Backbone as a chain_set.jsonl record, in Angstrom:
{"seq": "MTLRVRTAHTADLAPADLDAVRALLDAAFDGDFGDEDWDHGLGGMHALVHDDSGLAGHGAVVMRRVRYRGRWLRAGYVENVAVRADARRGGLGGRVMGELERVVERAYDLGALSASADGARLYTSRGWRLWSGEVHALSPQEGDIRLPDEEDSTYVRPALAGALDPAHALLFDWRDGDVL", "coords": {"N": [[87.157, -129.329, 24.01], [88.445, -128.761, 27.191], [89.397, -125.925, 28.966], [91.411, -124.737, 31.574], [92.171, -122.037, 33.534], [94.54, -120.661, 35.647], [95.765, -118.583, 38.206], [98.578, -118.03, 40.216], [100.844, -117.471, 42.902], [104.394, -117.965, 42.909], [105.106, -119.249, 45.312], [102.853, -120.725, 45.847], [102.753, -122.749, 44.035], [103.046, -126.17, 43.398], [105.835, -128.484, 43.565], [105.566, -130.243, 41.338], [104.038, -128.681, 39.601], [105.856, -126.611, 39.025], [107.869, -128.124, 37.806], [106.492, -128.931, 35.496], [106.067, -126.458, 34.266], [108.714, -125.657, 33.782], [109.509, -127.675, 31.986], [107.767, -127.139, 29.846], [108.725, -124.588, 29.08], [111.4, -125.172, 28.41], [110.97, -126.806, 26.164], [109.498, -125.076, 24.488], [111.277, -123.001, 23.946], [113.189, -124.263, 22.572], [115.703, -125.333, 23.501], [117.034, -122.992, 24.097], [116.79, -121.847, 26.626], [117.756, -121.046, 29.703], [119.052, -121.629, 33.094], [119.24, -119.105, 34.333], [117.31, -117.686, 32.909], [115.058, -119.073, 33.757], [115.117, -118.469, 36.497], [114.517, -115.739, 36.403], [111.772, -115.662, 36.105], [110.639, -116.408, 38.499], [109.154, -115.943, 41.764], [106.997, -114.297, 41.558], [103.738, -113.706, 40.192], [102.034, -116.28, 38.46], [100.516, -117.289, 35.426], [98.7, -119.957, 34.385], [97.642, -122.155, 31.906], [95.709, -124.905, 31.41], [94.896, -127.673, 29.371], [93.104, -130.5, 28.031], [95.306, -132.129, 27.671], [97.204, -131.385, 29.484], [99.561, -129.014, 30.844], [99.318, -126.188, 28.94], [99.904, -123.534, 28.446], [101.827, -120.764, 29.716], [102.869, -118.007, 31.727], [104.599, -115.413, 33.495], [104.598, -112.765, 35.908], [106.775, -110.595, 37.4], [108.121, -108.476, 39.977], [110.018, -105.661, 39.145], [112.326, -102.996, 39.545], [112.235, -99.802, 38.132], [113.802, -96.915, 37.159], [112.538, -93.797, 36.404], [112.509, -90.62, 35.193], [113.82, -89.743, 37.536], [112.491, -91.058, 39.569], [111.771, -94.065, 41.263], [109.972, -96.702, 39.981], [107.507, -99.304, 40.329], [107.672, -102.024, 38.385], [105.741, -104.32, 36.657], [107.045, -107.003, 35.402], [106.983, -108.989, 32.618], [107.573, -112.369, 32.101], [108.821, -115.5, 30.788], [106.83, -116.486, 28.978], [104.991, -118.815, 27.22], [103.589, -121.205, 24.938], [102.474, -124.482, 24.514], [103.632, -126.426, 21.767], [101.737, -127.877, 20.152], [99.442, -126.554, 20.764], [99.469, -123.994, 19.905], [98.524, -120.864, 18.314], [95.864, -120.755, 18.931], [94.769, -118.96, 20.649], [95.637, -119.205, 23.277], [97.933, -117.902, 24.21], [96.991, -115.314, 24.398], [95.118, -115.677, 26.44], [96.8, -116.265, 28.59], [98.254, -113.844, 28.681], [96.167, -112.038, 29.229], [95.529, -112.615, 31.904], [97.982, -111.956, 33.136], [98.185, -109.244, 32.46], [96.025, -108.185, 33.875], [96.997, -108.41, 36.493], [99.268, -106.722, 36.286], [98.055, -104.22, 35.688], [96.621, -103.653, 38.005], [98.398, -103.768, 40.115], [100.908, -102.624, 39.652], [103.113, -99.921, 38.667], [103.768, -99.726, 35.983], [103.795, -101.881, 33.095], [106.229, -104.068, 31.705], [108.326, -105.679, 29.296], [110.527, -107.868, 27.473], [110.643, -108.643, 24.151], [110.711, -111.211, 21.665], [110.892, -111.25, 18.056], [108.801, -112.858, 17.099], [107.156, -113.028, 19.381], [106.449, -110.365, 19.702], [104.286, -109.725, 18.059], [102.034, -110.801, 19.372], [102.072, -109.263, 21.747], [101.853, -106.556, 20.864], [99.366, -106.668, 19.662], [97.793, -106.683, 21.848], [97.986, -104.244, 22.992], [100.433, -103.498, 24.093], [103.299, -101.44, 23.83], [106.094, -100.693, 21.804], [108.93, -99.459, 23.338], [110.125, -96.345, 22.676], [112.171, -94.852, 23.594], [115.358, -94.465, 25.33], [116.975, -97.31, 26.831], [118.269, -98.437, 29.833], [120.421, -100.009, 32.291], [121.135, -100.636, 35.727], [124.181, -101.284, 36.57], [126.112, -103.298, 38.792], [128.876, -102.924, 38.779], [129.512, -100.86, 36.958], [127.638, -98.865, 37.189], [125.13, -96.793, 35.781], [124.314, -98.034, 32.706], [123.886, -97.858, 29.221], [121.699, -99.727, 27.115], [121.627, -100.371, 24.129], [120.98, -102.547, 22.477], [118.682, -103.565, 23.572], [116.765, -101.773, 22.981], [115.17, -102.157, 20.799], [113.46, -104.122, 21.468], [112.102, -103.814, 23.842], [109.099, -103.524, 25.477], [106.31, -101.682, 26.699], [103.571, -101.126, 28.969], [101.065, -99.019, 29.979], [100.127, -98.503, 33.37], [99.347, -98.062, 36.717], [100.87, -95.694, 36.941], [100.293, -94.309, 34.679], [100.656, -93.073, 31.263], [103.976, -93.067, 29.921], [106.642, -90.856, 29.038], [108.667, -91.215, 26.3], [110.848, -89.563, 25.929], [112.352, -89.598, 28.116], [114.645, -91.75, 29.702], [114.401, -95.275, 30.524], [115.536, -96.882, 33.355], [116.526, -99.89, 34.33], [116.562, -102.145, 37.134], [119.335, -104.199, 38.149], [120.075, -107.574, 37.181], [121.188, -110.966, 37.259], [122.514, -112.741, 34.416], [120.948, -112.398, 31.244], [120.618, -108.975, 30.806], [118.139, -107.621, 30.738]], "CA": [[88.344, -129.237, 24.837], [88.249, -128.007, 28.413], [90.533, -125.097, 29.381], [91.405, -124.259, 32.945], [93.139, -120.958, 33.723], [94.843, -120.5, 37.075], [96.856, -117.686, 38.583], [99.113, -118.392, 41.526], [102.198, -117.015, 43.221], [105.388, -119.046, 42.891], [105.054, -119.962, 46.588], [101.676, -121.577, 45.885], [102.873, -123.802, 43.03], [103.668, -127.409, 43.868], [107.005, -128.863, 42.764], [105.146, -130.827, 40.056], [103.642, -127.55, 38.756], [107.074, -125.942, 38.575], [108.519, -129.029, 36.856], [105.744, -128.873, 34.237], [106.349, -125.154, 33.651], [110.083, -125.679, 33.262], [109.529, -128.538, 30.803], [107.115, -126.39, 28.771], [109.623, -123.524, 28.635], [112.539, -125.797, 27.725], [110.521, -127.252, 24.843], [109.048, -123.934, 23.68], [112.414, -122.189, 23.536], [114.035, -125.126, 21.759], [117.053, -125.422, 24.03], [117.607, -121.667, 24.356], [116.199, -121.395, 27.879], [118.699, -121.481, 30.726], [118.697, -121.496, 34.502], [119.014, -117.695, 34.669], [115.998, -117.349, 32.359], [114.1, -119.676, 34.686], [115.146, -117.684, 37.742], [113.885, -114.439, 36.171], [110.324, -115.782, 36.174], [110.205, -116.89, 39.812], [108.953, -114.955, 42.818], [105.854, -113.441, 41.262], [102.486, -114.361, 39.839], [102.056, -117.113, 37.268], [99.266, -117.649, 34.771], [98.84, -121.297, 33.81], [96.484, -122.634, 31.172], [95.72, -126.352, 31.213], [93.87, -128.258, 28.513], [92.937, -131.93, 28.305], [96.604, -132.806, 27.585], [98.097, -130.911, 30.536], [99.925, -127.602, 30.805], [99.352, -125.735, 27.545], [100.447, -122.185, 28.361], [102.35, -120.203, 30.963], [103.57, -116.733, 31.767], [104.771, -114.916, 34.861], [104.897, -111.347, 36.082], [107.58, -110.387, 38.597], [108.395, -107.063, 40.192], [111.336, -105.075, 38.927], [112.366, -101.56, 39.767], [112.618, -99.019, 36.959], [113.879, -95.47, 37.445], [112.011, -92.983, 35.316], [112.449, -89.206, 35.593], [114.31, -89.592, 38.903], [111.628, -91.766, 40.52], [111.749, -95.517, 41.09], [108.635, -97.244, 39.784], [107.334, -100.754, 40.396], [107.304, -102.55, 37.067], [105.333, -105.71, 36.515], [107.848, -107.444, 34.27], [106.456, -110.254, 32.113], [108.628, -113.349, 31.817], [108.561, -116.932, 30.614], [105.567, -116.727, 28.279], [105.119, -119.879, 26.219], [102.453, -122.08, 24.672], [102.892, -125.787, 23.991], [103.668, -126.391, 20.296], [100.504, -128.369, 19.53], [98.318, -125.712, 21.188], [99.701, -122.62, 19.443], [97.621, -120.211, 17.353], [94.483, -120.987, 19.333], [94.352, -117.961, 21.622], [96.102, -119.46, 24.642], [98.853, -116.827, 24.59], [96.136, -114.205, 24.81], [94.539, -116.004, 27.754], [97.882, -116.072, 29.56], [98.539, -112.41, 28.8], [95.044, -111.384, 29.888], [95.704, -112.769, 33.353], [99.15, -111.179, 33.564], [97.865, -107.818, 32.32], [95.164, -107.838, 35.013], [97.895, -108.224, 37.639], [100.068, -105.521, 36.033], [97.24, -103.002, 35.737], [96.1, -103.407, 39.349], [99.407, -103.849, 41.172], [102.201, -102.047, 39.284], [103.114, -98.602, 38.035], [103.802, -99.973, 34.552], [104.185, -103.204, 32.658], [107.379, -104.072, 30.798], [108.78, -106.997, 28.869], [111.429, -107.91, 26.338], [109.974, -109.563, 23.232], [111.291, -111.672, 20.398], [110.09, -110.801, 16.908], [107.566, -113.647, 17.075], [106.325, -112.643, 20.52], [106.01, -108.974, 19.6], [102.954, -109.667, 17.436], [101.048, -111.026, 20.43], [102.037, -108.154, 22.702], [101.32, -105.337, 20.249], [97.929, -106.854, 19.437], [97.133, -106.52, 23.138], [98.165, -102.881, 23.489], [101.795, -103.217, 24.529], [103.942, -100.55, 22.861], [107.555, -100.671, 21.764], [109.48, -98.27, 23.994], [110.924, -95.641, 21.669], [113.244, -94.121, 24.263], [116.553, -95.214, 25.721], [116.875, -98.335, 27.862], [119.504, -98.541, 30.615], [120.389, -100.882, 33.464], [122.014, -100.212, 36.809], [125.186, -102.321, 36.744], [126.806, -103.205, 40.076], [130.256, -102.501, 38.593], [129.681, -99.667, 36.137], [126.554, -97.905, 37.372], [124.138, -96.658, 34.716], [124.834, -98.359, 31.377], [122.864, -97.894, 28.18], [121.542, -101.025, 26.479], [121.014, -100.114, 22.823], [120.449, -103.784, 21.893], [117.36, -103.819, 24.147], [115.852, -100.693, 22.616], [114.242, -102.577, 19.746], [112.673, -105.259, 21.939], [111.475, -103.512, 25.123], [107.712, -103.091, 25.336], [105.727, -101.191, 27.946], [102.122, -101.016, 29.057], [100.722, -98.127, 31.094], [99.343, -99.053, 34.478], [98.986, -97.062, 37.716], [101.608, -94.44, 36.734], [99.842, -93.671, 33.446], [101.565, -93.125, 30.119], [105.332, -92.565, 30.147], [107.194, -90.095, 27.925], [109.934, -91.834, 25.889], [111.953, -88.608, 25.935], [113.113, -89.905, 29.331], [115.102, -93.144, 29.675], [114.047, -96.256, 31.543], [116.719, -97.474, 33.983], [116.09, -101.102, 35.005], [117.433, -102.742, 38.147], [120.242, -105.216, 37.628], [119.869, -108.975, 37.527], [122.159, -111.83, 36.605], [122.137, -113.29, 33.126], [120.577, -111.329, 30.332], [120.38, -107.794, 31.639], [116.696, -107.433, 30.866]], "C": [[88.038, -128.336, 26.025], [89.522, -127.244, 28.733], [90.336, -124.671, 30.823], [92.516, -123.231, 33.078], [93.303, -120.741, 35.218], [95.923, -119.451, 37.227], [97.284, -118.053, 39.994], [100.499, -117.787, 41.681], [103.135, -118.224, 43.185], [105.297, -119.89, 44.158], [103.889, -120.934, 46.665], [101.688, -122.674, 44.82], [103.598, -125.004, 43.622], [104.91, -127.699, 43.027], [106.632, -129.457, 41.409], [104.694, -129.738, 39.087], [104.872, -126.872, 38.174], [107.84, -126.807, 37.581], [107.829, -128.978, 35.496], [105.994, -127.558, 33.512], [107.735, -125.164, 33.039], [110.17, -126.539, 32.0], [108.882, -127.834, 29.611], [108.052, -125.329, 28.21], [110.838, -124.09, 27.902], [112.152, -126.207, 26.308], [110.181, -126.066, 23.942], [110.21, -123.108, 23.159], [113.502, -123.029, 22.874], [115.493, -125.137, 22.206], [117.721, -124.1, 24.331], [116.979, -121.034, 25.593], [117.046, -121.939, 29.007], [118.2, -121.256, 32.138], [118.466, -120.041, 34.908], [117.682, -117.213, 34.104], [114.9, -117.857, 33.288], [113.988, -118.835, 35.955], [114.419, -116.349, 37.57], [112.363, -114.5, 36.305], [109.784, -116.271, 37.502], [110.026, -115.732, 40.79], [107.791, -114.01, 42.573], [104.622, -114.272, 40.982], [102.63, -115.097, 38.519], [100.642, -117.275, 36.738], [99.512, -118.974, 34.07], [97.529, -121.673, 33.125], [96.676, -124.134, 30.942], [94.605, -126.722, 30.247], [93.802, -129.748, 28.841], [94.251, -132.696, 28.284], [97.581, -132.35, 28.658], [98.378, -129.429, 30.402], [100.106, -127.166, 29.355], [99.95, -124.347, 27.398], [100.859, -121.672, 29.721], [102.919, -118.825, 30.711], [103.667, -116.298, 33.214], [104.956, -113.412, 34.82], [105.593, -111.203, 37.433], [107.832, -108.893, 38.758], [109.85, -106.74, 39.89], [111.218, -103.6, 39.229], [112.885, -100.894, 38.503], [112.652, -97.554, 37.381], [113.461, -94.715, 36.198], [111.839, -91.567, 35.849], [112.797, -89.015, 37.076], [113.489, -90.305, 39.956], [111.649, -93.261, 40.222], [110.309, -95.995, 41.043], [108.653, -98.761, 39.955], [106.861, -101.224, 39.029], [106.886, -104.004, 37.217], [105.987, -106.226, 35.241], [107.401, -108.843, 33.861], [107.612, -111.135, 31.658], [108.027, -114.698, 31.443], [107.189, -117.237, 30.002], [105.803, -117.774, 27.193], [103.809, -120.646, 26.113], [103.008, -123.365, 24.062], [102.717, -125.818, 22.47], [102.352, -126.826, 19.661], [99.277, -127.533, 19.887], [98.456, -124.267, 20.706], [98.66, -122.193, 18.424], [96.146, -120.486, 17.659], [93.999, -120.022, 20.4], [94.846, -118.168, 23.038], [97.097, -118.407, 25.123], [98.082, -115.599, 25.061], [95.496, -114.444, 26.162], [95.574, -115.797, 28.849], [98.121, -114.579, 29.779], [97.398, -111.661, 29.475], [95.152, -111.458, 31.397], [96.871, -111.93, 33.865], [98.875, -109.683, 33.491], [96.945, -107.343, 33.442], [96.011, -107.568, 36.252], [98.693, -106.93, 37.469], [99.24, -104.262, 36.268], [96.755, -102.663, 37.134], [97.185, -103.302, 40.418], [100.711, -103.117, 40.878], [102.036, -100.679, 38.638], [103.122, -98.705, 36.518], [104.083, -101.44, 34.303], [105.359, -103.072, 31.712], [107.704, -105.516, 30.451], [109.777, -106.826, 27.737], [110.909, -109.0, 25.416], [110.862, -109.967, 22.072], [110.418, -111.13, 19.278], [108.777, -111.566, 16.834], [106.62, -113.225, 18.192], [105.752, -111.25, 20.396], [104.624, -108.854, 18.991], [101.851, -109.853, 18.474], [100.93, -109.789, 21.309], [101.454, -106.889, 22.084], [99.828, -105.468, 19.975], [97.127, -106.643, 20.709], [97.39, -105.152, 23.756], [99.526, -102.565, 24.078], [102.459, -102.386, 23.432], [105.455, -100.645, 22.97], [108.019, -99.364, 22.386], [110.403, -97.581, 23.0], [112.042, -94.81, 22.28], [114.428, -95.016, 24.581], [116.225, -96.21, 26.827], [118.249, -98.469, 28.507], [119.32, -99.602, 31.7], [121.395, -100.355, 34.473], [122.964, -101.358, 37.123], [125.864, -102.185, 38.097], [128.249, -102.728, 39.946], [130.368, -101.131, 37.938], [128.611, -98.604, 36.342], [125.59, -97.946, 36.201], [124.787, -96.952, 33.365], [123.668, -98.429, 30.38], [122.878, -99.249, 27.491], [120.887, -100.845, 25.103], [120.434, -101.364, 22.177], [119.056, -104.122, 22.419], [116.319, -102.81, 23.668], [114.916, -101.052, 21.468], [113.384, -103.763, 20.176], [111.997, -105.026, 23.286], [110.1, -102.9, 24.888], [107.187, -102.677, 26.696], [104.212, -101.14, 27.815], [101.817, -100.088, 30.223], [99.909, -98.872, 32.152], [99.081, -97.899, 35.445], [99.678, -95.72, 37.52], [101.129, -93.687, 35.497], [100.891, -93.785, 32.359], [102.919, -92.496, 30.474], [105.829, -91.893, 28.872], [108.539, -90.693, 27.52], [111.088, -90.849, 25.728], [112.853, -88.827, 27.157], [113.425, -91.4, 29.336], [114.443, -93.978, 30.766], [115.341, -96.878, 32.049], [116.254, -98.662, 34.817], [117.081, -101.526, 36.073], [118.249, -103.859, 37.505], [119.774, -106.601, 38.032], [120.883, -109.794, 36.748], [121.612, -112.37, 35.293], [121.899, -112.176, 32.141], [120.169, -110.133, 31.173], [118.9, -107.562, 31.821], [116.011, -108.76, 30.735]], "O": [[87.438, -127.272, 25.87], [90.605, -127.828, 28.773], [89.239, -124.294, 31.235], [93.673, -123.518, 32.77], [92.323, -120.65, 35.957], [96.889, -119.432, 36.463], [96.455, -118.35, 40.854], [101.231, -117.617, 40.706], [102.712, -119.36, 43.403], [105.398, -121.115, 44.091], [103.922, -121.873, 47.461], [100.734, -123.446, 44.717], [104.637, -124.862, 44.266], [105.025, -127.212, 41.903], [107.319, -129.198, 40.421], [104.933, -129.846, 37.884], [104.927, -126.591, 36.977], [108.402, -126.288, 36.616], [108.494, -128.981, 34.461], [106.12, -127.536, 32.288], [107.917, -124.728, 31.903], [110.844, -126.158, 31.043], [109.387, -127.919, 28.492], [108.163, -125.185, 26.993], [111.256, -123.542, 26.883], [112.91, -125.986, 25.363], [110.54, -126.057, 22.764], [110.144, -122.571, 22.053], [114.612, -122.547, 22.645], [116.403, -124.971, 21.393], [118.867, -124.08, 24.779], [116.674, -119.842, 25.609], [117.063, -123.146, 29.252], [117.092, -120.767, 32.361], [117.595, -119.762, 35.732], [116.994, -116.417, 34.742], [113.932, -117.149, 33.566], [112.888, -118.534, 36.419], [113.77, -115.879, 38.505], [111.732, -113.482, 36.59], [108.586, -116.525, 37.622], [110.66, -114.685, 40.661], [107.618, -113.032, 43.3], [104.481, -115.394, 41.47], [103.261, -114.608, 37.583], [99.688, -117.385, 37.508], [100.428, -119.094, 33.256], [96.449, -121.525, 33.697], [97.669, -124.568, 30.359], [93.511, -126.159, 30.295], [94.385, -130.196, 29.829], [94.322, -133.802, 28.821], [98.689, -132.881, 28.736], [97.542, -128.672, 29.908], [100.943, -127.709, 28.633], [100.456, -124.01, 26.328], [100.319, -122.084, 30.748], [103.391, -118.52, 29.615], [102.904, -116.76, 34.062], [105.414, -112.855, 33.822], [105.076, -111.627, 38.466], [107.764, -108.136, 37.79], [110.772, -107.437, 40.314], [110.13, -103.027, 39.172], [113.845, -101.356, 37.886], [111.668, -97.018, 37.892], [113.956, -94.957, 35.097], [111.123, -91.338, 36.823], [112.157, -88.233, 37.779], [113.775, -90.163, 41.145], [111.557, -93.672, 39.065], [109.523, -95.727, 41.951], [109.678, -99.413, 39.753], [105.776, -100.858, 38.577], [107.59, -104.81, 37.825], [105.538, -105.923, 34.136], [107.438, -109.772, 34.668], [108.504, -110.698, 30.931], [106.87, -114.988, 31.749], [106.482, -118.136, 30.457], [106.697, -117.634, 26.359], [103.031, -120.724, 27.063], [103.894, -123.333, 23.208], [101.738, -125.281, 21.952], [101.897, -126.19, 18.711], [98.189, -127.779, 19.367], [97.645, -123.413, 21.065], [98.013, -123.011, 17.771], [95.296, -120.453, 16.769], [92.941, -120.23, 20.994], [94.509, -117.383, 23.924], [97.109, -118.056, 26.303], [98.483, -114.931, 26.013], [95.346, -113.51, 26.95], [95.276, -115.231, 29.901], [98.183, -114.109, 30.915], [97.653, -110.725, 30.232], [94.897, -110.474, 32.091], [96.764, -111.274, 34.901], [99.293, -108.935, 34.374], [97.076, -106.211, 33.909], [95.767, -106.603, 36.976], [98.786, -106.132, 38.402], [99.676, -103.347, 36.966], [96.499, -101.494, 37.426], [96.925, -102.801, 41.512], [101.55, -102.996, 41.77], [100.968, -100.331, 38.134], [102.542, -97.859, 35.837], [104.552, -102.155, 35.189], [105.476, -102.077, 30.996], [107.402, -106.442, 31.202], [109.856, -105.764, 27.12], [110.747, -110.146, 25.834], [111.656, -109.174, 21.566], [109.33, -110.61, 19.526], [107.739, -110.975, 16.534], [105.417, -113.083, 17.97], [104.678, -110.975, 20.929], [103.861, -107.965, 19.37], [100.849, -109.138, 18.454], [99.826, -109.319, 21.586], [100.64, -106.216, 22.716], [99.099, -104.478, 20.048], [95.913, -106.446, 20.653], [97.05, -104.922, 24.917], [99.743, -101.439, 24.526], [102.21, -102.602, 22.247], [106.021, -100.675, 24.062], [107.556, -98.288, 22.007], [111.368, -98.186, 22.532], [112.781, -94.137, 21.562], [114.49, -96.17, 24.158], [115.329, -95.991, 27.644], [119.262, -98.598, 27.819], [118.201, -100.031, 31.984], [122.38, -99.711, 34.112], [122.609, -102.29, 37.845], [126.165, -101.069, 38.519], [128.799, -102.18, 40.901], [131.222, -100.329, 38.316], [128.676, -97.542, 35.722], [125.272, -99.019, 35.689], [125.684, -96.232, 32.924], [122.611, -98.988, 30.674], [123.937, -99.848, 27.304], [119.704, -101.144, 24.944], [119.486, -101.261, 21.399], [118.325, -104.883, 21.784], [115.126, -102.978, 23.921], [113.965, -100.32, 21.196], [112.668, -104.345, 19.362], [111.379, -105.943, 23.826], [109.96, -101.893, 24.194], [107.566, -103.245, 27.72], [103.656, -101.114, 26.717], [102.262, -100.34, 31.342], [99.11, -99.755, 31.84], [98.626, -96.841, 35.01], [99.119, -94.692, 37.901], [101.522, -92.54, 35.288], [101.885, -94.496, 32.506], [102.99, -91.525, 31.227], [105.482, -92.305, 27.765], [109.472, -90.682, 28.323], [112.204, -91.265, 25.417], [113.967, -88.309, 27.221], [112.565, -92.218, 29.011], [113.993, -93.459, 31.787], [116.155, -97.349, 31.254], [115.66, -98.483, 35.881], [118.285, -101.302, 35.944], [117.889, -104.388, 36.454], [119.158, -106.784, 39.082], [121.375, -109.364, 35.704], [120.4, -112.444, 35.092], [122.557, -111.137, 32.186], [119.443, -110.283, 32.156], [118.443, -107.328, 32.94], [114.785, -108.833, 30.812]]}, "num_chains": 1, "name": "protein.A"}
């Protein structure tokens, strides 16, 4: 089997590429992937893995702002990671993450993502750590709001800013849909 790995900015993906990514995500998330989820993964770098059958894996990293200890940091936020059902458990998720982690480590102050229980195994095996501190978001109506439901699924990866102390909260910028 031949694998081809490609990284590209959203602006450099053809409409057919974006259609294939959306179809992969719709199938991988079994109907639990909406337009706001799709929007969260646009505007950044994409890692695409193709095999002999077509698009087999995808992930994206987009910039988000995170306030930490009174300073706004650039977070490379990982979104829309999926592997086609017939290609799972063969290392493709790791290939996708390797490309995204390279981008995070060279271009952002930290990496961040929100993981499902299934996804967490992949991320922790690659050095991502569950954030043990508080997680907040900057709401346009209410200002700083704590998100306790996100505190058991937010993972971070040190990058240019170095390790972060979980004694201090992470305050994420706001976006429509799921807060994180």
